N, CA, C and O atoms as a GROMACS GRO file, in nm:
protein
  620
    1MET      N    1   6.526  13.738  15.448
    1MET     CA    2   6.629  13.786  15.363
    1MET      C    3   6.665  13.685  15.259
    1MET      O    4   6.683  13.566  15.282
    2ALA      N    5   6.676  13.747  15.130
    2ALA     CA    6   6.698  13.654  15.017
    2ALA      C    7   6.849  13.602  15.014
    2ALA      O    8   6.929  13.635  15.101
    3GLY      N    9   6.879  13.525  14.914
    3GLY     CA   10   7.009  13.458  14.901
    3GLY      C   11   7.103  13.570  14.872
    3GLY      O   12   7.061  13.685  14.856
    4ARG      N   13   7.234  13.537  14.866
    4ARG     CA   14   7.347  13.631  14.838
    4ARG      C   15   7.354  13.646  14.689
    4ARG      O   16   7.312  13.559  14.613
    5GLY      N   17   7.412  13.766  14.646
    5GLY     CA   18   7.443  13.799  14.513
    5GLY      C   19   7.314  13.850  14.435
    5GLY      O   20   7.202  13.852  14.488
    6PRO      N   21   7.338  13.886  14.315
    6PRO     CA   22   7.233  13.930  14.220
    6PRO      C   23   7.137  13.827  14.187
    6PRO      O   24   7.173  13.710  14.197
    7ALA      N   25   7.018  13.855  14.147
    7ALA     CA   26   6.911  13.770  14.105
    7ALA      C   27   6.966  13.701  13.972
    7ALA      O   28   7.033  13.767  13.892
    8PRO      N   29   6.938  13.577  13.951
    8PRO     CA   30   6.983  13.516  13.834
    8PRO      C   31   6.901  13.571  13.709
    8PRO      O   32   6.785  13.610  13.713
    9LYS      N   33   6.985  13.566  13.598
    9LYS     CA   34   6.909  13.621  13.468
    9LYS      C   35   6.802  13.530  13.434
    9LYS      O   36   6.801  13.415  13.480
   10PRO      N   37   6.707  13.577  13.352
   10PRO     CA   38   6.603  13.487  13.309
   10PRO      C   39   6.663  13.369  13.221
   10PRO      O   40   6.768  13.390  13.162
   11GLU      N   41   6.606  13.260  13.213
   11GLU     CA   42   6.661  13.146  13.145
   11GLU      C   43   6.694  13.172  12.998
   11GLU      O   44   6.796  13.123  12.949
   12ASP      N   45   6.614  13.243  12.930
   12ASP     CA   46   6.644  13.275  12.785
   12ASP      C   47   6.760  13.373  12.762
   12ASP      O   48   6.806  13.391  12.650
   13GLN      N   49   6.802  13.432  12.867
   13GLN     CA   50   6.919  13.538  12.857
   13GLN      C   51   7.041  13.468  12.911
   13GLN      O   52   7.146  13.529  12.894
   14ARG      N   53   7.048  13.349  12.976
   14ARG     CA   54   7.164  13.294  13.016
   14ARG      C   55   7.256  13.246  12.913
   14ARG      O   56   7.210  13.193  12.812
   15ALA      N   57   7.385  13.260  12.929
   15ALA     CA   58   7.492  13.203  12.830
   15ALA      C   59   7.475  13.055  12.813
   15ALA      O   60   7.471  13.006  12.701
   16ARG      N   61   7.466  12.980  12.927
   16ARG     CA   62   7.458  12.841  12.919
   16ARG      C   63   7.326  12.784  12.960
   16ARG      O   64   7.313  12.662  12.976
   17GLY      N   65   7.227  12.867  12.976
   17GLY     CA   66   7.098  12.825  13.022
   17GLY      C   67   7.025  12.728  12.942
   17GLY      O   68   6.974  12.628  12.994
   18LYS      N   69   7.018  12.753  12.815
   18LYS     CA   70   6.950  12.653  12.726
   18LYS      C   71   7.050  12.555  12.663
   18LYS      O   72   7.147  12.594  12.598
   19ARG      N   73   7.023  12.432  12.685
   19ARG     CA   74   7.110  12.337  12.642
   19ARG      C   75   7.076  12.288  12.497
   19ARG      O   76   7.162  12.236  12.427
   20SER      N   77   6.964  12.304  12.459
   20SER     CA   78   6.915  12.260  12.328
   20SER      C   79   6.909  12.370  12.222
   20SER      O   80   6.876  12.484  12.255
   21ASN      N   81   6.938  12.343  12.106
   21ASN     CA   82   6.948  12.430  11.997
   21ASN      C   83   6.798  12.473  11.965
   21ASN      O   84   6.724  12.382  11.928
   22PRO      N   85   6.750  12.593  11.974
   22PRO     CA   86   6.613  12.625  11.942
   22PRO      C   87   6.569  12.602  11.800
   22PRO      O   88   6.448  12.591  11.778
   23ASN      N   89   6.653  12.594  11.705
   23ASN     CA   90   6.632  12.561  11.569
   23ASN      C   91   6.641  12.406  11.543
   23ASN      O   92   6.610  12.363  11.433
   24GLY      N   93   6.679  12.330  11.633
   24GLY     CA   94   6.691  12.191  11.610
   24GLY      C   95   6.818  12.144  11.543
   24GLY      O   96   6.899  12.229  11.504
   25LEU      N   97   6.842  12.021  11.527
   25LEU     CA   98   6.950  11.965  11.464
   25LEU      C   99   6.927  11.957  11.304
   25LEU      O  100   6.825  11.905  11.260
   26ARG      N  101   7.017  12.005  11.230
   26ARG     CA  102   7.005  12.000  11.086
   26ARG      C  103   7.068  11.881  11.032
   26ARG      O  104   7.191  11.871  11.036
   27VAL      N  105   6.988  11.782  10.976
   27VAL     CA  106   7.031  11.660  10.926
   27VAL      C  107   7.038  11.666  10.770
   27VAL      O  108   6.941  11.702  10.704
   28LEU      N  109   7.154  11.629  10.717
   28LEU     CA  110   7.175  11.632  10.573
   28LEU      C  111   7.200  11.491  10.527
   28LEU      O  112   7.257  11.412  10.603
   29ALA      N  113   7.160  11.456  10.408
   29ALA     CA  114   7.193  11.325  10.353
   29ALA      C  115   7.342  11.333  10.304
   29ALA      O  116   7.382  11.432  10.242
   30ALA      N  117   7.417  11.231  10.332
   30ALA     CA  118   7.556  11.222  10.288
   30ALA      C  119   7.598  11.095  10.238
   30ALA      O  120   7.560  10.993  10.295
   31GLU      N  121   7.672  11.091  10.140
   31GLU     CA  122   7.719  10.954  10.086
   31GLU      C  123   7.849  10.927  10.133
   31GLU      O  124   7.938  11.005  10.100
   32PRO      N  125   7.879  10.820  10.212
   32PRO     CA  126   8.006  10.785  10.255
   32PRO      C  127   8.096  10.758  10.123
   32PRO      O  128   8.047  10.709  10.022
   33SER      N  129   8.222  10.792  10.133
   33SER     CA  130   8.316  10.780  10.021
   33SER      C  131   8.423  10.683  10.060
   33SER      O  132   8.460  10.683  10.178
   34PRO      N  133   8.477  10.602   9.976
   34PRO     CA  134   8.593  10.518  10.005
   34PRO      C  135   8.722  10.587  10.017
   34PRO      O  136   8.747  10.683   9.945
   35GLN      N  137   8.795  10.546  10.097
   35GLN     CA  138   8.942  10.612  10.112
   35GLN      C  139   9.017  10.615   9.987
   35GLN      O  140   9.039  10.511   9.925
   36PRO      N  141   9.061  10.736   9.944
   36PRO     CA  142   9.145  10.738   9.832
   36PRO      C  143   9.292  10.688   9.865
   36PRO      O  144   9.331  10.682   9.981
   37ALA      N  145   9.366  10.654   9.765
   37ALA     CA  146   9.500  10.615   9.779
   37ALA      C  147   9.584  10.744   9.809
   37ALA      O  148   9.552  10.854   9.765
   38LEU      N  149   9.694  10.722   9.886
   38LEU     CA  150   9.784  10.824   9.904
   38LEU      C  151   9.849  10.858   9.766
   38LEU      O  152   9.870  10.765   9.688
   39PRO      N  153   9.881  10.988   9.731
   39PRO     CA  154   9.955  11.014   9.610
   39PRO      C  155  10.095  10.948   9.609
   39PRO      O  156  10.146  10.911   9.715
   40ASP      N  157  10.148  10.934   9.507
   40ASP     CA  158  10.277  10.867   9.498
   40ASP      C  159  10.391  10.913   9.579
   40ASP      O  160  10.475  10.838   9.629
   41LEU      N  161  10.387  11.048   9.590
   41LEU     CA  162  10.488  11.121   9.666
   41LEU      C  163  10.421  11.227   9.755
   41LEU      O  164  10.307  11.268   9.733
   42THR      N  165  10.502  11.269   9.859
   42THR     CA  166  10.449  11.375   9.933
   42THR      C  167  10.451  11.514   9.857
   42THR      O  168  10.514  11.527   9.753
   43PRO      N  169  10.382  11.612   9.911
   43PRO     CA  170  10.390  11.743   9.831
   43PRO      C  171  10.535  11.806   9.806
   43PRO      O  172  10.553  11.892   9.720
   44VAL      N  173  10.633  11.758   9.886
   44VAL     CA  174  10.772  11.800   9.872
   44VAL      C  175  10.843  11.712   9.780
   44VAL      O  176  10.961  11.735   9.755
   45GLY      N  177  10.780  11.610   9.724
   45GLY     CA  178  10.840  11.518   9.626
   45GLY      C  179  10.916  11.403   9.679
   45GLY      O  180  10.996  11.343   9.608
   46GLU      N  181  10.894  11.369   9.804
   46GLU     CA  182  10.962  11.263   9.873
   46GLU      C  183  10.856  11.139   9.899
   46GLU      O  184  10.734  11.157   9.906
   47PRO      N  185  10.912  11.028   9.909
   47PRO     CA  186  10.826  10.908   9.942
   47PRO      C  187  10.761  10.926  10.070
   47PRO      O  188  10.813  10.998  10.155
   48TRP      N  189  10.655  10.868  10.090
   48TRP     CA  190  10.576  10.869  10.222
   48TRP      C  191  10.653  10.789  10.314
   48TRP      O  192  10.704  10.683  10.278
   49PRO      N  193  10.663  10.837  10.440
   49PRO     CA  194  10.727  10.764  10.546
   49PRO      C  195  10.648  10.635  10.574
   49PRO      O  196  10.525  10.641  10.570
   50THR      N  197  10.710  10.521  10.602
   50THR     CA  198  10.637  10.400  10.626
   50THR      C  199  10.537  10.416  10.732
   50THR      O  200  10.428  10.359  10.723
   51LEU      N  201  10.567  10.488  10.832
   51LEU     CA  202  10.470  10.513  10.945
   51LEU      C  203  10.353  10.586  10.894
   51LEU      O  204  10.245  10.561  10.947
   52THR      N  205  10.360  10.677  10.793
   52THR     CA  206  10.241  10.738  10.750
   52THR      C  207  10.158  10.656  10.661
   52THR      O  208  10.035  10.672  10.657
   53VAL      N  209  10.220  10.571  10.589
   53VAL     CA  210  10.142  10.476  10.500
   53VAL      C  211  10.073  10.381  10.586
   53VAL      O  212   9.962  10.340  10.553
   54ALA      N  213  10.134  10.338  10.706
   54ALA     CA  214  10.059  10.254  10.803
   54ALA      C  215   9.937  10.332  10.864
   54ALA      O  216   9.826  10.280  10.874
   55TRP      N  217   9.964  10.458  10.903
   55TRP     CA  218   9.866  10.548  10.963
   55TRP      C  219   9.743  10.561  10.867
   55TRP      O  220   9.627  10.558  10.908
   56TRP      N  221   9.776  10.576  10.744
   56TRP     CA  222   9.674  10.603  10.645
   56TRP      C  223   9.583  10.484  10.634
   56TRP      O  224   9.461  10.500  10.632
   57SER      N  225   9.643  10.357  10.626
   57SER     CA  226   9.575  10.235  10.627
   57SER      C  227   9.493  10.204  10.751
   57SER      O  228   9.387  10.141  10.746
   58MET      N  229   9.550  10.254  10.870
   58MET     CA  230   9.480  10.241  10.991
   58MET      C  231   9.339  10.316  10.980
   58MET      O  232   9.235  10.268  11.025
   59TRP      N  233   9.348  10.426  10.920
   59TRP     CA  234   9.232  10.511  10.908
   59TRP      C  235   9.117  10.433  10.816
   59TRP      O  236   8.997  10.442  10.840
   60ALA      N  237   9.172  10.362  10.715
   60ALA     CA  238   9.072  10.286  10.631
   60ALA      C  239   8.998  10.180  10.709
   60ALA      O  240   8.881  10.151  10.683
   61GLU      N  241   9.070  10.122  10.807
   61GLU     CA  242   9.002  10.021  10.889
   61GLU      C  243   8.933  10.063  11.010
   61GLU      O  244   8.878   9.981  11.084
   62SER      N  245   8.933  10.192  11.034
   62SER     CA  246   8.875  10.245  11.156
   62SER      C  247   8.714  10.246  11.143
   62SER      O  248   8.663  10.286  11.038
   63PRO      N  249   8.640  10.204  11.246
   63PRO     CA  250   8.506  10.210  11.243
   63PRO      C  251   8.447  10.359  11.211
   63PRO      O  252   8.337  10.377  11.158
   64LEU      N  253   8.527  10.452  11.246
   64LEU     CA  254   8.487  10.590  11.221
   64LEU      C  255   8.482  10.622  11.077
   64LEU      O  256   8.403  10.707  11.036
   65ALA      N  257   8.569  10.552  10.990
   65ALA     CA  258   8.572  10.589  10.859
   65ALA      C  259   8.458  10.534  10.768
   65ALA      O  260   8.457  10.561  10.647
   66VAL      N  261   8.370  10.464  10.821
   66VAL     CA  262   8.262  10.404  10.733
   66VAL      C  263   8.160  10.525  10.702
   66VAL      O  264   8.077  10.512  10.612
   67GLU      N  265   8.168  10.640  10.778
   67GLU     CA  266   8.080  10.750  10.746
   67GLU      C  267   8.149  10.872  10.687
   67GLU      O  268   8.090  10.979  10.671
   68PHE      N  269   8.283  10.851  10.654
   68PHE     CA  270   8.364  10.965  10.596
   68PHE      C  271   8.320  10.992  10.447
   68PHE      O  272   8.309  10.906  10.360
   69THR      N  273   8.300  11.110  10.435
   69THR     CA  274   8.266  11.163  10.294
   69THR      C  275   8.396  11.191  10.229
   69THR      O  276   8.504  11.175  10.286
   70ALA      N  277   8.380  11.238  10.094
   70ALA     CA  278   8.504  11.279  10.019
   70ALA      C  279   8.571  11.398  10.082
   70ALA      O  280   8.693  11.409  10.077
   71ASN      N  281   8.494  11.489  10.144
   71ASN     CA  282   8.556  11.607  10.215
   71ASN      C  283   8.630  11.560  10.338
   71ASN      O  284   8.738  11.613  10.366
   72ASP      N  285   8.580  11.464  10.412
   72ASP     CA  286   8.651  11.409  10.529
   72ASP      C  287   8.785  11.350  10.480
   72ASP      O  288   8.887  11.375  10.544
   73TRP      N  289   8.787  11.277  10.375
   73TRP     CA  290   8.904  11.213  10.328
   73TRP      C  291   9.005  11.324  10.278
   73TRP      O  292   9.126  11.307  10.291
   74SER      N  293   8.956  11.430  10.224
   74SER     CA  294   9.036  11.536  10.175
   74SER      C  295   9.108  11.603  10.298
   74SER      O  296   9.228  11.630  10.292
   75GLU      N  297   9.040  11.627  10.401
   75GLU     CA  298   9.101  11.677  10.521
   75GLU      C  299   9.187  11.581  10.577
   75GLU      O  300   9.294  11.622  10.621
   76LEU      N  301   9.161  11.464  10.584
   76LEU     CA  302   9.252  11.362  10.640
   76LEU      C  303   9.386  11.345  10.553
   76LEU      O  304   9.494  11.315  10.605
   77LEU      N  305   9.371  11.366  10.419
   77LEU     CA  306   9.487  11.365  10.335
   77LEU      C  307   9.579  11.481  10.370
   77LEU      O  308   9.700  11.464  10.378
   78ASP      N  309   9.522  11.596  10.392
   78ASP     CA  310   9.602  11.708  10.436
   78ASP      C  311   9.668  11.684  10.564
   78ASP      O  312   9.781  11.730  10.585
   79THR      N  313   9.598  11.608  10.659
   79THR     CA  314   9.660  11.568  10.777
   79THR      C  315   9.770  11.472  10.765
   79THR      O  316   9.866  11.478  10.842
   80ALA      N  317   9.761  11.380  10.670
   80ALA     CA  318   9.864  11.283  10.636
   80ALA      C  319   9.990  11.365  10.599
   80ALA      O  320  10.101  11.327  10.636
   81VAL      N  321   9.974  11.469  10.531
   81VAL     CA  322  10.096  11.553  10.501
   81VAL      C  323  10.176  11.600  10.627
   81VAL      O  324  10.299  11.600  10.636
   82LEU      N  325  10.093  11.639  10.718
   82LEU     CA  326  10.150  11.676  10.848
   82LEU      C  327  10.208  11.560  10.921
   82LEU      O  328  10.312  11.573  10.985
   83HIS      N  329  10.144  11.449  10.913
   83HIS     CA  330  10.200  11.322  10.976
   83HIS      C  331  10.335  11.289  10.911
   83HIS      O  332  10.434  11.259  10.977
   84ALA      N  333  10.331  11.297  10.776
   84ALA     CA  334  10.461  11.264  10.707
   84ALA      C  335  10.581  11.370  10.746
   84ALA      O  336  10.699  11.339  10.762
   85ALA      N  337  10.532  11.492  10.758
   85ALA     CA  338  10.634  11.599  10.802
   85ALA      C  339  10.691  11.562  10.931
   85ALA      O  340  10.812  11.563  10.948
   86LEU      N  341  10.603  11.528  11.028
   86LEU     CA  342  10.649  11.493  11.168
   86LEU      C  343  10.738  11.386  11.163
   86LEU      O  344  10.841  11.392  11.229
   87TRP      N  345  10.710  11.284  11.090
   87TRP     CA  346  10.792  11.148  11.093
   87TRP      C  347  10.919  11.173  11.005
   87TRP      O  348  11.009  11.090  11.003
   88SER      N  349  10.923  11.286  10.934
   88SER     CA  350  11.041  11.319  10.854
   88SER      C  351  11.136  11.414  10.943
   88SER      O  352  11.242  11.457  10.899
   89GLY      N  353  11.090  11.443  11.067
   89GLY     CA  354  11.180  11.526  11.151
   89GLY      C  355  11.119  11.666  11.180
   89GLY      O  356  11.178  11.740  11.259
   90ASP      N  357  11.010  11.705  11.122
   90ASP     CA  358  10.959  11.847  11.140
   90ASP      C  359  10.866  11.843  11.268
   90ASP      O  360  10.746  11.818  11.256
   91HIS      N  361  10.915  11.866  11.373
   91HIS     CA  362  10.840  11.865  11.505
   91HIS      C  363  10.750  11.976  11.522
   91HIS      O  364  10.660  11.970  11.606
   92LYS      N  365  10.768  12.085  11.444
   92LYS     CA  366  10.679  12.198  11.455
   92LYS      C  367  10.536  12.179  11.421
   92LYS      O  368  10.450  12.254  11.466
   93VAL      N  369  10.510  12.072  11.338
   93VAL     CA  370  10.376  12.040  11.300
   93VAL      C  371  10.301  11.956  11.396
   93VAL      O  372  10.183  11.929  11.373
   94ALA      N  373  10.365  11.908  11.511
   94ALA     CA  374  10.308  11.828  11.606
   94ALA      C  375  10.174  11.876  11.664
   94ALA      O  376  10.078  11.799  11.674
   95ALA      N  377  10.168  12.011  11.703
   95ALA     CA  378  10.042  12.061  11.757
   95ALA      C  379   9.935  12.072  11.656
   95ALA      O  380   9.819  12.049  11.692
   96GLU      N  381   9.960  12.104  11.534
   96GLU     CA  382   9.855  12.103  11.430
   96GLU      C  383   9.804  11.962  11.403
   96GLU      O  384   9.684  11.940  11.390
   97LEU      N  385   9.894  11.866  11.396
   97LEU     CA  386   9.867  11.733  11.369
   97LEU      C  387   9.760  11.678  11.487
   97LEU      O  388   9.657  11.616  11.462
   98ARG      N  389   9.801  11.712  11.610
   98ARG     CA  390   9.716  11.669  11.719
   98ARG      C  391   9.588  11.725  11.710
   98ARG      O  392   9.492  11.649  11.724
   99LEU      N  393   9.567  11.852  11.686
   99LEU     CA  394   9.431  11.918  11.670
   99LEU      C  395   9.350  11.855  11.551
   99LEU      O  396   9.230  11.831  11.562
  100ARG      N  397   9.417  11.831  11.443
  100ARG     CA  398   9.349  11.772  11.331
  100ARG      C  399   9.296  11.632  11.360
  100ARG      O  400   9.179  11.603  11.335
  101VAL      N  401   9.384  11.545  11.414
  101VAL     CA  402   9.335  11.407  11.437
  101VAL      C  403   9.228  11.402  11.549
  101VAL      O  404   9.147  11.310  11.554
  102ALA      N  405   9.229  11.503  11.637
  102ALA     CA  406   9.136  11.508  11.747
  102ALA      C  407   8.996  11.534  11.681
  102ALA      O  408   8.895  11.486  11.732
  103LYS      N  409   8.991  11.610  11.570
  103LYS     CA  410   8.858  11.636  11.507
  103LYS      C  411   8.800  11.508  11.447
  103LYS      O  412   8.678  11.494  11.430
  104PHE      N  413   8.886  11.421  11.415
  104PHE     CA  414   8.846  11.281  11.360
  104PHE      C  415   8.816  11.184  11.466
  104PHE      O  416   8.768  11.076  11.435
  105GLY      N  417   8.839  11.212  11.588
  105GLY     CA  418   8.815  11.119  11.700
  105GLY      C  419   8.911  11.015  11.712
  105GLY      O  420   8.873  10.898  11.726
  106ALA      N  421   9.050  11.050  11.705
  106ALA     CA  422   9.160  10.956  11.709
  106ALA      C  423   9.172  10.877  11.839
  106ALA      O  424   9.196  10.756  11.841
  107THR      N  425   9.155  10.951  11.946
  107THR     CA  426   9.186  10.893  12.086
  107THR      C  427   9.053  10.868  12.155
  107THR      O  428   8.950  10.924  12.116
  108PRO      N  429   9.056  10.785  12.259
  108PRO     CA  430   8.926  10.776  12.341
  108PRO      C  431   8.882  10.902  12.400
  108PRO      O  432   8.761  10.920  12.413
  109GLU      N  433   8.972  10.998  12.439
  109GLU     CA  434   8.929  11.122  12.490
  109GLU      C  435   8.864  11.204  12.398
  109GLU      O  436   8.764  11.267  12.431
  110ASP      N  437   8.919  11.210  12.262
  110ASP     CA  438   8.855  11.275  12.153
  110ASP      C  439   8.715  11.226  12.113
  110ASP      O  440   8.626  11.302  12.077
  111ARG      N  441   8.703  11.092  12.123
  111ARG     CA  442   8.571  11.032  12.103
  111ARG      C  443   8.470  11.069  12.214
  111ARG      O  444   8.352  11.091  12.188
  112ALA      N  445   8.523  11.075  12.340
  112ALA     CA  446   8.431  11.102  12.438
  112ALA      C  447   8.382  11.258  12.421
  112ALA      O  448   8.266  11.289  12.444
  113ARG      N  449   8.469  11.343  12.383
  113ARG     CA  450   8.435  11.485  12.365
  113ARG      C  451   8.349  11.485  12.251
  113ARG      O  452   8.257  11.566  12.262
  114LEU      N  453   8.352  11.417  12.143
  114LEU     CA  454   8.268  11.416  12.025
  114LEU      C  455   8.131  11.337  12.045
  114LEU      O  456   8.040  11.340  11.962
  115ARG      N  457   8.127  11.263  12.168
  115ARG     CA  458   8.016  11.186  12.211
  115ARG      C  459   8.006  11.061  12.100
  115ARG      O  460   7.899  11.031  12.048
  116ILE      N  461   8.120  10.997  12.074
  116ILE     CA  462   8.123  10.880  11.996
  116ILE      C  463   8.169  10.755  12.079
  116ILE      O  464   8.266  10.763  12.155
  117THR      N  465   8.104  10.652  12.064
  117THR     CA  466   8.142  10.533  12.127
  117THR      C  467   8.127  10.414  12.030
  117THR      O  468   8.034  10.408  11.949
  118PHE      N  469   8.214  10.327  12.041
  118PHE     CA  470   8.211  10.209  11.954
  118PHE      C  471   8.111  10.096  11.996
  118PHE      O  472   8.102  10.068  12.115
  119ALA      N  473   8.045  10.040  11.914
  119ALA     CA  474   7.942   9.932  11.952
  119ALA      C  475   8.002   9.822  12.026
  119ALA      O  476   7.937   9.765  12.114
  120ALA      N  477   8.124   9.786  11.993
  120ALA     CA  478   8.193   9.678  12.068
  120ALA      C  479   8.206   9.710  12.219
  120ALA      O  480   8.208   9.618  12.301
  121ALA      N  481   8.215   9.831  12.253
  121ALA     CA  482   8.232   9.880  12.394
  121ALA      C  483   8.090   9.850  12.462
  121ALA      O  484   8.082   9.794  12.571
  122ASP      N  485   7.985   9.891  12.393
  122ASP     CA  486   7.856   9.867  12.448
  122ASP      C  487   7.822   9.720  12.470
  122ASP      O  488   7.760   9.683  12.570
  123GLU      N  489   7.864   9.633  12.372
  123GLU     CA  490   7.843   9.496  12.375
  123GLU      C  491   7.919   9.441  12.481
  123GLU      O  492   7.866   9.356  12.553
  124ALA      N  493   8.050   9.481  12.502
  124ALA     CA  494   8.129   9.435  12.615
  124ALA      C  495   8.073   9.473  12.755
  124ALA      O  496   8.080   9.400  12.854
  125TYR      N  497   8.019   9.589  12.753
  125TYR     CA  498   7.956   9.636  12.883
  125TYR      C  499   7.830   9.548  12.908
  125TYR      O  500   7.812   9.505  13.022
  126ASP      N  501   7.749   9.520  12.815
  126ASP     CA  502   7.630   9.436  12.833
  126ASP      C  503   7.673   9.293  12.868
  126ASP      O  504   7.599   9.226  12.941
  127LYS      N  505   7.785   9.242  12.821
  127LYS     CA  506   7.825   9.104  12.847
  127LYS      C  507   7.904   9.088  12.968
  127LYS      O  508   7.936   8.974  13.003
  128ARG      N  509   7.940   9.199  13.041
  128ARG     CA  510   8.030   9.185  13.151
  128ARG      C  511   7.979   9.095  13.265
  128ARG      O  512   7.859   9.071  13.278
  129GLU      N  513   8.066   9.049  13.341
  129GLU     CA  514   8.010   8.946  13.442
  129GLU      C  515   7.936   9.028  13.549
  129GLU      O  516   7.988   9.122  13.609
  130LYS      N  517   7.815   8.988  13.567
  130LYS     CA  518   7.720   9.051  13.660
  130LYS      C  519   7.712   8.969  13.791
  130LYS      O  520   7.727   8.847  13.785
  131PRO      N  521   7.690   9.026  13.903
  131PRO     CA  522   7.676   8.955  14.018
  131PRO      C  523   7.559   8.860  14.021
  131PRO      O  524   7.449   8.905  13.989
  132THR      N  525   7.573   8.735  14.055
  132THR     CA  526   7.468   8.638  14.038
  132THR      C  527   7.364   8.640  14.161
  132THR      O  528   7.256   8.582  14.152
  133ARG      N  529   7.395   8.700  14.256
  133ARG     CA  530   7.294   8.714  14.365
  133ARG      C  531   7.333   8.844  14.455
  133ARG      O  532   7.447   8.892  14.453
  134GLY      N  533   7.243   8.888  14.522
  134GLY     CA  534   7.270   9.003  14.607
  134GLY      C  535   7.299   8.959  14.748
  134GLY      O  536   7.330   8.843  14.775
  135SER      N  537   7.288   9.058  14.838
  135SER     CA  538   7.330   9.026  14.971
  135SER      C  539   7.241   8.920  15.041
  135SER      O  540   7.289   8.853  15.133
  136ASP      N  541   7.112   8.902  14.998
  136ASP     CA  542   7.024   8.799  15.055
  136ASP      C  543   7.084   8.668  15.018
  136ASP      O  544   7.083   8.576  15.101
  137GLY      N  545   7.137   8.652  14.898
  137GLY     CA  546   7.191   8.521  14.859
  137GLY      C  547   7.324   8.489  14.930
  137GLY      O  548   7.359   8.376  14.964
  138ARG      N  549   7.390   8.595  14.946
  138ARG     CA  550   7.530   8.580  15.003
  138ARG      C  551   7.524   8.532  15.157
  138ARG      O  552   7.605   8.451  15.204
  139TYR      N  553   7.423   8.587  15.229
  139TYR     CA  554   7.414   8.566  15.371
  139TYR      C  555   7.311   8.465  15.408
  139TYR      O  556   7.292   8.440  15.527
  140ALA      N  557   7.237   8.399  15.306
  140ALA     CA  558   7.126   8.314  15.338
  140ALA      C  559   7.156   8.195  15.432
  140ALA      O  560   7.071   8.155  15.512
  141GLY      N  561   7.269   8.144  15.424
  141GLY     CA  562   7.309   8.030  15.508
  141GLY      C  563   7.368   8.056  15.633
  141GLY      O  564   7.397   7.962  15.707
  142LEU      N  565   7.392   8.182  15.667
  142LEU     CA  566   7.460   8.225  15.782
  142LEU      C  567   7.363   8.252  15.901
  142LEU      O  568   7.252   8.302  15.879
  143ARG      N  569   7.404   8.220  16.027
  143ARG     CA  570   7.326   8.252  16.146
  143ARG      C  571   7.401   8.341  16.233
  143ARG      O  572   7.523   8.326  16.243
  144SER      N  573   7.340   8.430  16.297
  144SER     CA  574   7.419   8.514  16.394
  144SER      C  575   7.446   8.430  16.525
  144SER      O  576   7.368   8.342  16.562
  145VAL      N  577   7.562   8.462  16.591
  145VAL     CA  578   7.601   8.404  16.716
  145VAL      C  579   7.508   8.444  16.817
  145VAL      O  580   7.495   8.566  16.827
  146GLY      N  581   7.437   8.372  16.897
  146GLY     CA  582   7.344   8.408  16.992
  146GLY      C  583   7.223   8.481  16.936
  146GLY      O  584   7.174   8.577  16.995
  147GLY      N  585   7.175   8.433  16.821
  147GLY     CA  586   7.062   8.490  16.764
  147GLY      C  587   6.936   8.480  16.841
  147GLY      O  588   6.854   8.572  16.841
  148ALA      N  589   6.922   8.368  16.908
  148ALA     CA  590   6.799   8.343  16.982
  148ALA      C  591   6.792   8.449  17.101
  148ALA      O  592   6.682   8.487  17.141
  149GLN      N  593   6.898   8.492  17.152
  149GLN     CA  594   6.904   8.596  17.266
  149GLN      C  595   6.857   8.724  17.216
  149GLN      O  596   6.809   8.804  17.297
  150HIS      N  597   6.865   8.755  17.088
  150HIS     CA  598   6.832   8.884  17.044
  150HIS      C  599   6.700   8.881  16.958
  150HIS      O  600   6.662   8.978  16.893
  151GLY      N  601   6.636   8.761  16.966
  151GLY     CA  602   6.504   8.757  16.896
  151GLY      C  603   6.509   8.737  16.748
  151GLY      O  604   6.410   8.763  16.679
  152LEU      N  605   6.624   8.692  16.694
  152LEU     CA  606   6.636   8.683  16.550
  152LEU      C  607   6.591   8.540  16.505
  152LEU      O  608   6.624   8.436  16.563
  153ALA      N  609   6.512   8.549  16.396
  153ALA     CA  610   6.468   8.422  16.347
  153ALA      C  611   6.577   8.339  16.284
  153ALA      O  612   6.681   8.397  16.254
  154GLY      N  613   6.565   8.209  16.259
  154GLY     CA  614   6.650   8.128  16.194
  154GLY      C  615   6.768   8.079  16.268
  154GLY      O  616   6.855   8.016  16.208
  155SER      N  617   6.776   8.107  16.405
  155SER     CA  618   6.889   8.058  16.483
  155SER      C  619   6.846   7.935  16.562
  155SER      O  620   6.927   7.877  16.635
   0.00000   0.00000   0.00000
């Protein structure tokens, strides 16, 4: 008797069966663009909150920003407007702000989802303290009690 349930679909008909894109990855040449300055005032004519100015500067220093194109900076500028609104008291924009910064890999969880890792993390992993010896080295000088009775060498 066969297994329970219906027979599985053929591999090419499964929703999650094929993990690779049959057309391959499309690679485009892109020129990174420097971060533009924040406009003098927010779109509502107010000065930028100090925290938004610091947030904008933080993005300029992020390792992620080295590959940002002009389009990326434009999207991030729109996100800065939401950041300014949040820090000016408009809490209704919090969910949209969270979604937008997630697309740029703002948190470790976001970067894991986007499959981004910082080289410093890889270097730290490689430099971590490794055990200097295995169990053979740890127990090399020990002898069992009554080892001769049990036929163990080295006693």
